[in-house]
N, C-alpha and C positions, 0 to 999 in steps of 0.2 A: 563214619557218619548214616552218610545216606543207607549204606549197606544195612546198619545197625537199625536203623527206625524204621526203613521197610520190611527187615524180618518180623522186626516185634509188633508192628502193624498189619504184617499179613497171619501172624499167629494169633491178634486180635479178633482181626476178622473173623478166621475162620474160629474160633471160639463161639465167636458171637453169633457165628452163624448155626453153627450143632447146635446153642442152646434155643436160637429161636425155633430151628427146626424140633430139636424134644421137645420144646413146651410146647408146640402147635400139634405136637402127636398124643400129646395129655391131655391138652383142651381138648380135642378131638370126644378122646375116649369120654370126659366128664359131661363134654356137650350133648352127645350121647347118650350116654346113663341118663341122666338127667330127664333129658326127652323121651327116649321111652318109659324110666319111672311116670313121668306126668300122660304120656299115653296110656300106659295101662292105667292110672288108676283115674281115668275120664273112663276109659270103657268098661271100670267094674262099677264104676257109678250107672253108665248109661244102662249094662247090662240089667243092674238090680231094677233101675225104674221099669224098663219095658216086659221081665221079668214077672211084675206083677200087674203089670197092662195086656191081658191077651190081647184085646180090641187091639189092632196095630192103628187104626181109623182116631180110637177117642189116645191112643198114644201121640199121634199125630198133633193132634187139636192141642195136646200140652204142651209140645214141644213148638207149634207154631206160637201158641197165646207167648212162651217164655221169648222168643223171639222179637214178638211185637214187644213188649213189656222193654226187653234191652234194643228198641230203636233211637233211642232217644242219643245213646252212645255210639263211638265209634264202633260199626261193626267188626267182630273177630271171626276171620274166617280162617285162623289156622286150622282147628281140625274139622275135618269129614268125615261122616258118618252112613252107613248105610244097612240095610238088615235083609239079608237073606236066608230062604230054607236050605235045608241039606242036599238040596239039587243044584243052589247055588243061582237060583232064580230073586231077582230081587223082589223086593217086599216094601220097600223105605228105605229114603234117602235124605239127607241135609240137601239143603239147595247149593252148596257149594262143590256137594260132589257130584259128580259127571254119572247122565242116566246110562250110557253104555261106557264103561269103564275095562280097563287092561285085564287077562281073567285074574282071578288071586284066589291061591290055593286057601280053598273050603277045612280050615283044622286050627286048630287053636295053636297061637302061636308069634313071633313076630317076623315080618317079611317086606323084602324092598322091592318094591314094583314101581316101575315105570317113574320115579322123582319123588318116591310116598314111601313113607315107613308105616305098614297097614299091622296095627294089633286085632288078632282074632280070637273073639269068647265067645263058648259056645250055651246058649241059654237052652239048655235040657229039659225045662219044664213044657216049654212052647217049641220044641223043639226046631227050635231058629238059631243062626249065627249072626251077631254082631260085628262086623268092620269099623273098626276107628283109623282116620289115616292120617296123618303130618306130612306137610311136604320138606324133604331133603332140602329143597334151597335156602328154606330158613336156616335150617339147621347152618348150612356152609354161610351165610350170611353171617348168622353169628360168631360161629367160627373165625370170621376174615376180621370181624373188630374187633374182636377179644385179643388179637395176632399183634392186630397193628397197635393197642394199648399200650401190649406188652411190649412191644419193639422202641414204641418211640422213646420210651425211657431210655431202654439200650443203646439206642442210637445216639442219644444227647450225650450217658454217659461212655460209649465208644470216640465219641469225637471228641470226649474230655481227656481220655487216654491218651489221644495222638497229641493231643497237644502237650501233655504233661512228658511223654517220651521222647518228643521232640525238644522240648525245654530242656528235658535233665540228657539229653546227648547233646545238645549244644551246649551247656555247660560244662559236662564231662569234657569236649573236644576243647572246649578255650581251655580248660587245666591243662588240658594235653600239650597246645599249643604255646601258653604261656611257660610250660616246665621247658619244654623243646626250644623255645627262646634264650632262655636262660640259658642252657645248654650251649647252645650254639653260638651266644657273647662272650663264655667263659672261655678265658687264657687257656690254650693247651698244656702251657708250662707254669699255669698257677691253680694245682688239682683241688680247688677250694669244695665243700660242701654245698650241695643245693637246698635252695630254703627250701623249709617245711612250710611255711605259715601261707595260707591262701590255698593250701593245696587239698583236693576234694577225698574223702573218704575211700573214693575207689582207687584213686592214684597215689595212694602217700606209699603203700608198701613198693612200688616200683619207684617212686624216688629214695625211699629207704636204704632199699636195694643199690641203686643208683649211685648211694654213695659210701655205701659198702665195698664197692667196686670203685669209685674214684680215692678210697682214703686208700684201699691194700696198690693202686698205679701209683699212688704217689707215695705211700712206700718205697717202693720197688726205682721209681725214678729219683726220689730221694739218697737211696743207696749208691745210685750209678752215681749221682754228681760227688757224692761223698767219697768213691774211689775213685773218680777221675782225679778227683781234686786232690786228695789224698797222695794217691800212684804218681800225680804230676809233681808235687811239693817236694813228698822224698826223693824223688828222683833228679832234683835241680843242681843238689849237691853232688854227688857221683858227675853228673854230666859235668857241670864246671869243673871238678879237679880232671876229668880226661879230657877235656874241651884244655887247659892248662898245661896238661901233660904232652898231648898232641904238639902243642904250639912251642913247647919248650923241645922235641923231638926234632921239629922240624927249625929249628932255628940250630941245632949242633948239627945239621945234614949238611952243611953249606959245606960244597968241593963233591957232593956226593948226588950228581943229577938224579938217580934213579931212583934212591931213597928220597931224597927229596922230591918227587910229585909221588911219590905213597904219601910222604908224609901232610902233604899238603893236603892230596885228597881225603885225609883222616882229619885236617883240622875242620874241613869243607863238612865233611860227614856228621861232625860233634857240632858243627853250630848251627844246622838245620836239626842235630836232635834238641841244642837248648832251645831254639825257637819251638819247636812243638812243645816238650814240657811249657811253656810259656803261653804258647795258645791253649794247650788243653787248661791250665790253671784259666786262663782267662773264657774259655768256653764253662767251667765248672761256677765262675762268680756270675756270667750273662743265665748260666739257667738256675740261677739260686733263688729262693725263695725272700730272702731278705728285704725287705720293702727299699725303694730308693727315696732319697730325700726330695722335697722338693723345694727350692729355692734359685735364686736366679744367679745364671749360669752366664758370664761374658764369654761369649763366641769367639767376639776377637783377641779376646786373650787365649785362650784354649787353642788358637789356631796357631797363633805366634810361637807358644811354649812348644808345641809338638812339632811346627817346623823347626825351631832350635836344637829341638830333642836329633834331628833325622838329619840336621843341614850336613855333618862330616859321614854319613854312614855310606861304607865302601859299594853298598848295592848299587849307587845313584850311578858310578860309570859312568863320568863324565854327563848326566844329565844334571840340568838346577833345578830345586825343589826352590817356588816361588810362592809367598805368601800374599793373599789378595785380601784381606779382612778386612769389611766396613762394621762400625759399631750396630753391634745387634744382641740380644740376649734374650732367654728362652728361660719357662721354668724347670727346672729336671735336676740332677745329678752329677756335680761336674764328675767325679771320679768316672762314670757311666760312659759320659759323651767324652772325656779324655780317651779313657778306652776305645771307644769306639772310632774313633780319629785314628789314633795309632793303627790302629787293623787296617781302616781304608787307603793309609801310609803304606804299610808294609803290602797290601796289597797291589799296590799300584810299581809298589820296589821290584815285586816280584814280577808280575807280569805284565809292565808296560816297557822292556824292554826293547829299546829299537828308536825308544821315543827321544826328544830333545829336553823336554819338562815334564815339571809335575806340579801342579797349580791347588793349590790347596785358599779353597775360599768360605765366606759368609757374609750374609747379608741379611737385609731385614724388606719386606716389600709389602703392597697390598694384603697378599694373600699368609702373609706371615713371616717366619724365618728359616734361612736353608742353611747348609753347612756341608761343603762337597769336596771332591779330590778328584781331579780329570788329570791324565796322560792323553799324552800325543802317541802312543807306541800302535800294536797292531790292533789291539781290540780284540773281539770275541764276534762268534758267528750267531746269528739271529737263531739257531739254533740250541746253542748254549745260554745264553742268556736268561729264560727262565727258573734253570737250575742252579745258576752260579750258589744261591740261598742255601743250599742243601750242602748238608756234612760234605768234605771230602771231597769236592766237586770243582774240579778246577778247569779253567781253559782248554782247547785244543791249537790253538791258533799263536803263534807268536817264540819266540825264542824261549821267554819264559813261561810255555806250556811244560805242563809237567811238574815244574817247580812248586815248593810250600806245598802244606799240608791241606791246602781244601777247607781251612775253618773261618778263613777270617770274612768272608762275606756273611756266611753262616753266625759267626757271633757277632756282627753288627746288625743281622735281622733281628737277632734274640735281643740285644740291648733297645732296639728302636722299638720295638713293639711293647718292650719294658718301659720306656721314654714318653709313652706316647707318640712316636715322628712316625713318619712315612719313610720307610726306602725304597728311591726310585734307580734303576740301571740303564743306562743308554751306550750305546756303543755303535758308530757312534756319535758324541757331543752334537750340541745342535751345531751348525754353522762351523760341521769340521769334516774334513774327510776322512778320517783316522781316527780311533784314540777310544776314551773308557772312561767314562763319570759314571760315580756313585754320589748320590745328594738326599742328604736327611732332611728332610720338611717339621716342620713345628706350625701347626695353625695359628695357635697361641704365642708372642713372642711381643718385643718392645723393641725402639731403636733407641740406643743410648745417643744421647746429646753432647 
């Protein structure tokens, strides 16, 4: 805005300066032309009068009498005159003309001599020359006065233009900042159109073009989500069938240790593939544009149901799955909250290997409600922690490193954003030496009595 206003003001100032200089040149020519006309007209009147009076003494008496009659009025000393012969000797002069002046060419015409503009006319009847002079300083004073009266309104106009430029540029920048704020606050997963109401005319083409771009990006993202969902959904049945066949083959390999090992690895691979398909379906749901419901959800009930679902999961491997649920509820979508919690528990099952327990908890407090999953495994390094919510990113520490698809926490982060919750990851948890904690915070909630 500063560069824009500065450029416009500099251009206006230069334009104003050029206009003033051009006006001054034109005024100077007008003043000089008008003054020369008056000077020549006065000279013609005087030479006509003196030409009819050959006696210069009589002419001097008449001119002196005219001066005495005008004594009651302010003296006008603008013009000075003198009469010289053809050799340039002074014959007669006005009171304000110097007795000994600079040499003036004795020929008809106009000339500038020592600060005077001199008009010379020839009195051919008497063989004399009349020289009438006008001070150039008076002309310059008239020019300066005219330029001042001309530039004063232009200066006011320039100040008004500066005010309007600053006001307009500030208004335009306010529109730009408001549009930027709307774009910055927009959920990147929800490609809605930018509002056009209240947008300045200058900004409307940019906003409309941005809306067209967002529409194309939204269509591309929707196509990607649809492909992911459809692909994962179509793969579920063949994967389930292949897993059943692998389990059957494993059961038929009794007494054949080598073939049994291959069958067990096949069952494990098919199980991981089935979980990946489920995660892809969950990812597509988390990224979907379908609006979530806003109803009161009992977090305590969600925790108990989720713990009951995973209590006999073989991935526990001797660990305990504990529920520590205090009464609390929040506004949200129960299916989305359940999906987020299941992903957090599966993340702990896959990456919390080496610990003794997994704790699923919820509670409410003065700062809102929370839902957390905590394990006492090896945890993750400080370098891995900031990137865990990215797709296909897994921790590099522990026996569970490299397992899973790296989508669990990415799905939870997307669901948290849509649920209006805040996801925090800590490793180790507070007051613990090792472990990992993922916690969802809701600023608004209530305790169930």
